[in-house]
Each structure stands twice: as C-alpha cells, then as structure tokens.
VEXLO-31365 format. One record per residue: residue number from 1; residue in one letter; y, z, x of N, C-alpha, C in turn. Coordinates in pm, whole numbers, plus 32768, in hexadecimal, padded with zeros to 4 digits. Each point is the difference from the previous one (the first is absolute). Example, Ala and Ser with C-alpha at 12.3 -4.5 7.8 and 13.67 -1.06 7.14 Angstrom:
<pts>
pos/code/nv/nw/nu/cav/caw/cau/cv/cw/cu
1/a/7DC7/830C/8527/8077/8000/7FA7/8078/8000/805A
2/s/8069/7FB8/7FDD/8077/8006/8052/806D/8049/7FB3
</pts>
This chain:
<pts>
pos/code/nv/nw/nu/cav/caw/cau/cv/cw/cu
1/s/4ED6/3CD3/AAD7/7FA3/7FEC/7FBD/8003/8000/7F73
2/p/7FBD/7FA0/7FAF/801A/7FCC/7F5A/7FC0/807C/7FB9
3/i/8066/7FFA/7F7F/8007/807A/7F8C/7F70/7FC4/7FEF
4/t/7FA6/8057/7FE2/7F6F/7FDE/7FBA/7FED/804D/7F7C
5/f/8062/8093/7FFD/7FD2/8038/7F68/806D/8032/7FEF
6/i/803E/7FE6/7FA0/8050/8058/7FA7/7FF6/8066/7FA4
7/g/804B/8088/800A/7FFC/804C/7FA0/8036/8029/7F7A
8/t/7FC1/7FE9/7FB0/802E/7FFB/7F5A/8019/8091/7FA7
9/g/7FE4/8072/805B/8010/8072/7FBE/7FDC/8059/8064
10/e/7FF0/8070/7FD1/8030/80AA/805B/7F64/800E/8050
11/h/7F73/7FC6/7FB6/7F89/8017/7FF8/7FC0/7F86/8082
12/f/7F68/804A/803F/7FCC/7F6D/8077/7FBC/7FB6/7F96
13/d/8009/8008/7F6D/7FA4/7F89/7FE4/8075/7FB0/7FBA
14/e/808B/7FE6/800A/803E/7FBD/7FD8/8043/7FB1/807B
15/f/7FCA/7FF9/803C/801D/7F6C/806F/7FB9/7F92/7FC3
16/e/8069/7F74/8051/7FB8/7F92/7FAB/8025/7FB5/8092
17/h/7FA6/7F7F/7FFB/7FE6/7FC6/8052/80CC/7F96/801F
18/f/802B/7FCE/805E/8084/7FEB/8013/7FC2/7F6D/7FDE
19/d/807B/7FB7/7F73/800C/7FB4/8029/8085/7FC4/7FD4
20/a/804C/7FBA/8051/80BE/7FCE/8028/8000/7FCB/7F6B
21/k/7FB1/7F8B/7FB7/8029/7FC4/7F76/8007/808F/7FAF
22/s/7FAA/8025/7FC8/7FE1/8047/7FCC/8091/80A3/801D
23/f/7FE3/8017/806D/8082/8064/7FE7/8091/7FCB/7FD3
24/v/8027/7F62/803F/8063/7FF8/7FDA/8011/7FE3/7F7F
25/s/7FAA/7FCF/7FB4/8028/7FEF/7F6D/7FE5/8070/7FAD
26/r/7FB6/8074/802C/802F/8090/7FB3/8086/8022/803D
27/l/7FFD/7FEF/8096/8081/8043/8009/8093/7FA9/7FB1
28/l/7FE5/7F8A/7FD6/809D/7FA3/7FCF/7FBA/802B/7F4F
29/g/7FAD/8044/7FDD/7FED/802C/7F79/7FB9/7FA1/7F96
30/m/7FB0/7F8D/8054/7FB1/7FA5/7FBE/7F79/8020/7FE5
31/g/7FCC/803E/802E/7F49/8061/7FE6/7FCA/7FA7/8085
32/d/7F70/8033/7FF1/7FD1/7FA7/804B/7F68/8012/7FB4
33/i/800D/7F86/7FB5/7F80/7FD3/7FD7/7F5B/7FEF/802F
34/k/8010/7FCF/806B/7FAC/7FFC/8059/7FB5/805E/8003
35/g/8049/80A0/804E/7FEB/8049/7FF3/7FC7/809A/7FC4
36/l/8039/7FA3/7F81/7FDA/8037/7F7B/7F39/7FD8/7FDA
37/i/8014/7F72/8005/7F6C/7FEB/800E/7FAE/801F/802F
38/e/8038/8019/808F/7F64/802B/806D/800C/80A3/7FBE
39/t/8032/8062/8003/8021/805B/7FC8/7F8C/8005/7FAF
40/f/8013/7FCD/7F8B/7FA2/800C/7F6D/7F8E/7FA3/8025
41/k/7FB0/7F95/8056/7F9A/7FF1/801E/7FCE/8069/8062
42/e/802F/803D/803F/7FED/804A/806D/7FCD/809A/7FA5
43/k/8056/802A/7F87/7FD3/8075/7FC0/7F99/802C/7F80
44/t/800B/7F4B/7FEB/7FC5/8025/7F91/7F75/7F79/7FEE
45/d/7FB0/8006/7F9F/7F81/7FB6/7FFF/800F/7F89/7F6E
46/l/8070/7FEF/7FD3/8045/7F8F/7F8F/7FEB/7F7D/8020
47/f/7FDB/7FE0/808C/7FDC/7F96/8034/7F80/7F9E/7FDD
48/e/7FA6/808F/8015/7F6F/7FF3/8022/7FC2/7FF0/7F7B
49/k/8069/8054/7F8C/7FA8/8012/7F7D/8080/7F9C/7FA6
50/a/8033/7F98/8040/8075/7FC5/7FB6/7F9E/7F94/7FBA
51/p/7F9B/7FA6/8011/7F9E/7FA2/7FC1/7FC7/802F/7FA2
52/e/7FE6/80A4/8007/7FA8/800D/7F73/807E/803B/7FB6
53/m/8078/8054/802E/8042/8019/7F95/805C/7F82/7F8F
54/m/7FFF/7F62/803D/8035/7FB1/801A/7FAB/7FB3/7F67
55/e/7F5C/8032/8045/7FB6/7FC3/7F87/7FE9/8047/7F4D
56/r/8024/808D/804D/801A/8053/7F7E/8071/7FE5/7FA1
57/l/806E/802B/8031/808F/7FBD/7FC8/7FF3/7F86/7FA9
58/q/7FBD/7FB5/8065/7FC2/7F5E/7FA8/7FBE/7FF5/7F82
59/k/7F9C/804A/8013/7FC8/8046/7F89/8040/8049/7F6B
60/g/805D/802B/804B/8058/8065/7F6B/7FC3/8089/802E
61/v/7FBF/8036/8060/7FF7/809B/8032/8048/8018/8059
62/f/8037/8030/7FD0/8046/8095/806C/8011/8062/7FB1
63/t/7FB1/8061/8027/7FE7/80B5/7FEA/8066/8041/8064
64/l/8015/8077/7F8E/8071/805C/8053/7FF1/803F/80B1
65/r/7F46/7FFF/8014/7FB7/7FFD/80A1/802B/7FC0/8058
66/d/802A/7F58/7FA0/800B/7F8B/806E/80C9/8021/8003
67/m/8040/8036/7FC4/8074/8030/7FF4/7FF2/808D/8079
68/k/7FCE/8033/7FEA/8001/807B/8080/7FC9/7FE0/8077
69/q/7F92/7F88/800A/7FE0/800F/8067/806E/7FE2/801A
70/q/805B/7F73/7FDD/8075/7FE1/8053/8074/8032/8048
71/f/8034/8069/7F7C/8027/8098/8009/8022/8044/8099
72/v/7F3C/8019/7FFB/7FEA/8034/809D/8035/7FBF/8055
73/s/7F9A/7F69/800E/802F/7FC8/8067/8094/7FEB/803C
74/v/8062/7FF1/7F8B/8092/8035/8002/800E/804C/8078
75/m/7FC4/8074/7FC3/8052/8077/8039/7FD0/801F/8070
76/k/7F9E/7FDF/8032/7FBB/7FFF/8090/805E/7FD6/8057
77/m/8045/7F99/7FEC/8093/7FB5/8052/8060/807E/801A
78/g/801D/8064/7FE5/8049/8042/7FF9/8082/8028/7FD3
79/n/807A/8021/800F/805A/800B/7FB9/8036/7F82/7FF2
80/m/803F/7FD8/7F89/8029/7F99/7FEE/808F/7FFB/8031
81/s/8055/8048/801A/8062/7FEE/801E/802A/7FE9/809A
82/q/7FA0/8027/8046/7FC9/7FDD/80C8/7FE8/7F6C/7FCF
83/l/7FC0/7FD3/7FB6/7FC1/7F82/7FD9/8052/7FA7/7FED
84/m/8065/8019/7FD0/8085/7F8C/7FE8/8050/7FF6/8060
85/s/8007/8067/8062/8061/800D/802E/7FEC/7F9E/8076
</pts>
C-alpha cells in the first residue's frame, strides 16, 4: 500500500500528507517552498486580509497594530525551525 502520511515529530498533530517531491527536496536540503506556502495559507488569515493591508500600505498607514497582527499570524504557524526543515 502507498505511503499517505509521514510523521514530522513525536506528537499526533505532527503528521503531514506524504508528497514524494517535497520529501526528497527536504531530504536533499533544498527546502519545500510549496509545503511552506500551503502551511502559511492553512494557518494564517493574511491572504484574506491582504487587499486591505496593501491598500493601507499604499496610503502610508501602517500601525503597530498591523505589525502585531502580522506577527501573531506568523506565530500561529508554529515553530520556525520545524517550518524551515
């Protein structure tokens, strides 16, 4: 039977769908950009708020609350060392 999931840690929530191309690229140390983007879309809401944020940036209005919102969204993704591996 084919491999469908791969464990990336010791806990139950650290299972990922197995994709041979992304697995081999991570194994060779080239990273997995596609997987990183999918994780980013899945765990953050920045893509839904992107048009509003871009409009504010074009007007030159970027507050500390906007920066905090971006940091919180990135922190929802989890451990950065796990994402970059």
